[in-house]
N, C-alpha and C positions, 0 to 999 in steps of 0.2 A: 479703122478708117484713116486714110492718109491726112496729114496735116497740110493745110494750104500755105504756101510760101510764095510771095510775089505773084499774085494772080493765079494762073492755072498750073503752077509748078507744085508738085507734091512729093514729099518724102515720107517713108513710114514713120509713124509717131514715135516709136521706140528708138529710132536710130540716133537721134541727138542725145537723148539721155544715156543710152548705152555707150556711145562714143565718149561722153564726158566721164562717166564712171570708169570705163576701161582705161582711158588716158590718165586719169587721176591716180588710179590704182597702179598703173605702169610707172608713173612718175614717182609715187611713194616707194615702190619696190626698188627703183633705180637709185633714188636718193639714199635709201637705207643701205643698199649694196655699196655705194660710194663711201658712205659713213663707215661701214664695217671695214672696207679695204684700207681707208686712210687711218682709221684707229689701229688696225693691226700692224700697219707699216710703222706708225709712231711708237706703238707698244706691243711687242711680240707676245706679251702675256695677256693681251686683251681677249676677252671671251664674249662673242656676240650671242644674242638671244637665239639665233638660228644655228648655233653650234651645239648639237645635242649629243654628239659622240664622235668617235674616230672616223666612221664612214658616213656620218650625217653632219657635215660641217660646211657651211657656206663660206666662212672666212678662208678655209683651205682652198676652196675653188676660186674665190675672188682674187687671192694673192698668187694663184698659179700663173704660169706663163700664158694660159688661155684666157685669163681674166682681163688682159689688155690687148686691144686690137685683135681679138679672137685668136690670139697666139700666132697670127699670120703677119701683122704689120712689122714685127721685129725682124723679118727676113729682108725688108726693104729699107728700113731706117734703124737708127740706133735704138736700143731698148728704152733709153730714157728720153727719146725724142718727143717733142710736143705732139707729133702726129700719132704716137703710140699711146692713145688714151685708154683709160679703163672702159670696159664694155658698158659699165653703168652710165658713163658720160654719153656714150653713143645712144643708150636707151633714153636718157633725158632729152637729147635732141630729137630722137624719133617720136616720142610721145608728145612733145611740144609741137612738132610739125603736124602730127596726126590731129591734134586738137585744133590748131590754127587753120589748117586746110579744110577741116570739117565745117568751117564757117562758109566756105566757098560752095557755090552751086555750079561751078563750071565743069564741063566734061573733062578738061585737062586736069583739074584738081582731083576729080573722081578717079581718073586714070592713075595719077601719081599716088593717091592713097592706096589703091589696089596694088600697084607695082611695088611700092615701098613695103606693103604688108607681105607680099610674096618674098621679098628680100629678107624681111625679118623672120619669116617662117623658115627659109633656108638657113639663116643664122641660128635659129632656135634648134633645128634638127641637127645641125653640125655640133653645136655646143652640148646638146643632150647626148649625142653619141660620145663626145669627149668625156662628159660626166660619167656615163655608164661604163664605157669600155677602156678609157685611159686612166681616169682618176679613181674610178670605182667608188664614187661618192654620191650621196643624195643631197641635193641642195634645194631646200624648200622655196627659197626666194627665186632661184633660177627656174624651177619647174613652174612656179606661179607666173613668172613672166612669159614662159612658153604658152601657158593657157590664155593669158591676156592677149598675146600676139595672135593666137589662133582665132579668138573671139573677135579681135579687130579685123582680121582678114575676112571673116564671115560678114561682119557689119559693113565693111567697105565694098564687098561684092554686091550686097543688097543695095547699097547706096548708088553704086555705079549703074546697076540695072534700072533703078528708079529714075536716075537723072537722064539716062538714055531714053527711057520711056517718055519723060517730060519733054525733052527736046523734040522728039518725034511728033508729039501732040501739038507743041507750040509752033513748030516750023513746018 
């Protein structure tokens, strides 16, 4: 049964809890990825918990050219430009926005949540193909974020449908 919010508006009960869990998990994965990348840059001998072997190494992936700005930003700005941020920083921004916008019941907020989720899915598919076909690596942290992004897309699509339904009933 839907949870009542501000009178006659209703969202699925599971939606808020799922969003919080997914965003917190995404944030933890992104912060860990950033930690691994910075640790590896400071100390090339650093071995992350997610480095299980030659072809199962997240630090190898995070420190590759695709680990910053999706490997694309460096074509437009200098490699060390402040605009060429680690993908994990982009993830921290994305999950924070998803969490914050999840508090809004606006149709525009729901649209942005879905739109940004589709963008994150495009990024996930792009990075997954780089992982598989270019780097030939398996990164548990990366694959986990792809799963979180897919689950967030599903959650956001359900939310958008529910908000559109509420607005029709209300107006």
